[in-house]
Each structure stands twice: as C-alpha cells, then as structure tokens.
C-alpha positions in Angstrom: -2.1 37.5 19.5 -0.4 35.8 16.6 2.9 34.0 17.1 4.0 35.2 13.6 5.3 38.7 13.0 3.6 40.8 10.4 5.9 39.9 7.6 5.6 36.1 8.4 1.8 36.4 8.6 1.7 38.2 5.2 3.9 35.5 3.6 1.6 32.8 5.0 -1.5 34.5 3.7 0.1 35.0 0.3 1.0 31.3 0.1 -2.4 30.2 1.2 -4.0 32.5 -1.5 -1.6 31.0 -4.1 -2.6 27.4 -3.2 -6.3 28.4 -3.3 -5.9 30.0 -6.8 -4.0 26.9 -8.0 -6.8 24.7 -6.6 -9.4 26.6 -8.6 -7.4 25.9 -11.8 -6.8 22.2 -11.5 -8.9 19.1 -12.0 -9.3 16.2 -9.5 -5.9 14.7 -10.3 -4.3 18.1 -9.7 -6.2 18.5 -6.5 -4.9 15.2 -5.3 -1.4 16.2 -6.1 -1.9 19.4 -4.1 -3.3 17.4 -1.2 -0.3 15.1 -1.3 2.1 18.0 -1.1 0.2 19.6 1.7 0.2 16.3 3.6 4.0 16.2 3.2 4.3 19.8 4.4 2.2 19.0 7.5 4.3 16.0 8.2 7.4 18.2 8.1 5.9 20.5 10.6 5.1 17.6 13.0 8.6 16.3 12.5 10.1 19.6 13.4 7.6 20.2 16.3 6.5 16.7 17.5 4.8 18.2 20.6 2.1 19.6 18.2 1.1 16.0 17.2 -1.0 15.3 20.2 -4.7 14.6 20.9 -6.7 17.6 22.1 -7.3 17.3 25.8 -10.6 18.7 27.1 
C-alpha cells in the first residue's frame, strides 16, 4: 500500500513524467543541470527525514 494518497501519487507521477520529458529534450550539459537539481531535492528530503539516510540492514 502506498503512503501517498491518490492525488499525491498522481502529482508525483506527473512531475516524474515532466522530468523525463525534459531529459529527452536536453543535451549532456542540461542533463547535468537536471542531475544537480535532483541531488538538491534528495538532499532536502534527507534533511527533512534524516532517518531515511541509513544503510540497508539485511
């Protein structure tokens, strides 16, 4: 079961699709800029939820 509600999941999919479309339109420099922005976004997620930044324990 998803932790996102239907509206949130739809918004996430829309944003992922938009990034994928943008990626198809840019060159390597544009792709690097997208990667930089995604890295900053992931960093913000880990700052807000530091418990997510842990090694997988098997």
